[in-house]
N, C-alpha and C positions, 0 to 999 in steps of 0.2 A: 504494500500500500504506500510505502514512504516514497519508492522509487519512481512511482507512477507507471507500472510494467518497465523497471530498468532505463525509463526514458526514450523507450522505443516506440511507443504510441505517437503518431505526429498529426493523424486524421480525426482526432476526435479529443475534446476535453475530459481529462479523467477528473472526477470530483471524488477524493477519498474521505473517510469520516473524520472528523476534527476533533479536539481536544479529548476530553473523557471518553465520548464515542469510539474514538481511533484506539485508545488502551481498552475499553470493554469488548470491541470486535477480536481484537489481536489475542486478548485473555481466552474470552470464549472459543476462539479457533481452536488456542494450542489444548485448552480442557477437553475440546471435543476431539480431536486429533489422537491425544493420548489414550482416549478410552474407546476410540472408534464407534462412539454413538454420541446421541444429541439429545440433552434432556429438554423439559418445556421451558426451564429458565434459559438456557444458552441459545435456543430456539428463538425465544422472544428477544433476545440481543440483537440477532442477526436480523429480523423483523422491524424492529425499532431502528435500526441503522438504515435498513433499505427505505423505511417511510422518511427518514431525515434526508437521505440523500435526494430522493425524489422533490422533497420541497424544496431543496437546495438548486433544483433545476436538470436532475440527472433524467436521461430519457429510459435507461435501463439499469440494472444493477448487475454488475459482473460478479460471478464466484469464481475469484482467481485462486483458491486454495482447491485441491483435489476432494478435501472431505467435506467441503460446504455444502455439497448436494445434500448431505444427511440432514441439513436444518430444514431442507425444503422438500424433500421425498414423501411423496403420499399427501404434501399440504399444497392448496392454491395459494399462490404468491400473488399479494395484492399489488404487483408491480411486475413489469417485465424484468426475465431474468435473463444474461448471457452467462452458459455453463463453459468456462474455459475447458475443463475435461472434457466435454462433448467435442468441442473445437480439436483438441488434441488427437482425439481417438479417431476422429474423421480424418486428419490430416495423415495419421499412421496408416490408416486403411488404404485411404488414396494413393500414398506414395507404395506401400507394399503391393498394391494391386499392379502398379507399373512393372514391378520385377519380372524378370524373366523365368 
């Protein structure tokens, strides 16, 4: 979140969580990743952050961590999501299908 995708995104404005919310999201992500599941309390952190980002002008919330899908799995997100893990899987599949 701090590097804004390592400074490589040039065609979009990235809006990371700010202040206490940045720390809450980072802590919630680490807690979830360590146990491999999400609690309702952790899920609420991600949903609250998503709502805050949308209020600040985001058009979608990017799930940049590979475990973040857990927070939204089986739940209808009230904002558009971009799951970077899905993008990676698609790219790997496309590249591997081009191999002889």
